[in-house]
C-alpha positions, 0 to 999 in steps of 0.5 A, spaced: 781 426 835 787 427 831 786 433 826 788 427 820 782 423 823 777 429 823 779 431 816 779 424 813 772 423 816 770 430 813 773 428 806 769 421 807 762 425 808 763 429 802 764 423 797 758 420 800 754 426 800 748 426 795 750 430 789 745 436 788 740 434 783 739 438 777 733 441 773 732 436 767 731 439 760 723 437 760 718 434 765 720 429 770 716 422 767 717 417 772 720 416 779 716 422 782 718 420 789 726 422 789 730 428 791 728 434 787 732 440 785 733 446 789 732 450 783 726 452 778 727 456 772 723 462 771 720 461 778 721 462 785 723 456 790 720 457 797 722 454 804 717 454 809 718 461 812 717 464 805 711 459 804 708 461 811 709 469 809 705 468 802 700 464 805 699 469 811 698 474 805 692 470 802 696 467 796 693 461 793 696 454 794 695 449 789 696 441 791 698 437 786 698 430 790 695 424 786 689 420 788 687 414 784 680 416 782 674 411 783 675 405 779 670 406 773 667 398 774 666 399 781 659 397 783 655 403 785 653 400 792 661 398 793 664 403 798 670 407 795 675 410 801 680 413 797 686 415 802 685 421 806 689 427 805 691 433 809 693 439 806 695 446 807 689 450 809 685 454 803 689 450 798 686 448 792 687 440 790 688 439 783 689 431 783 694 428 778 696 434 775 704 433 776 705 428 772 710 429 766 705 428 761 698 429 762 692 427 758 688 434 755 682 433 759 687 433 765 691 439 763 685 443 762 683 441 769 690 444 771 689 450 767 682 451 769 684 450 777 690 455 776 686 460 773 680 460 778 685 460 784 689 466 780 682 470 778 685 469 771 691 473 772 697 470 770 702 475 774 698 473 780 703 469 785 701 462 786 704 457 791 705 450 788 706 444 792 705 436 794 710 432 798 717 433 800 721 429 794 716 429 789 717 431 782 710 432 781 710 439 784 716 441 780 713 439 774 706 442 775 710 449 777 714 448 771 707 447 767 704 453 770 711 457 768 710 454 761 703 457 760 705 464 762 704 465 769 710 469 772 709 469 779 710 461 781 712 459 787 714 452 788 714 449 795 718 443 795 718 441 802 710 441 801 706 438 807 711 435 811 715 441 811 709 445 813 707 440 819 714 439 821 714 447 823 708 446 827 703 449 822 696 446 821 694 441 816 686 440 814 682 434 811 682 435 804 678 433 798 680 434 791 677 439 786 672 434 782 676 430 776 673 432 770 673 424 768 669 422 774 
């Protein structure tokens, strides 16, 4: 291959590469399953090796993957089977807390869970995650920082990154929602 051909291919690849995602000024309000930024103002972005090291130290992990609640009008004798979830062992699953806007009851649920995980210490480290390319974990990490948590670690590769590294996932059930 000539030098020109390889240079032309490199230039083409550079122009078709996905541009980096920048942090928005506020919470992401829609299109949650999309490429995420590589930064989190006020927090620490961690890769799988760093997440594993934090996990090994006993740092609490918060999973914010959404899960629809049992429909309110579903007859009592109807079997409800929500999608199963496997997450990082020991995680606290606070469903539906990564949306851009939260109802007050869900915001309280998030902050109560975060306080329980950190034993009320806003300086204690905590890892927040979901799935890869999911803005919900970024939103939740940003929300924790805005509430005064000073050692927030965001793990954007989430359960996919953990599993790809050969690390175990376990069947999980969410912390009960306050509206169920």
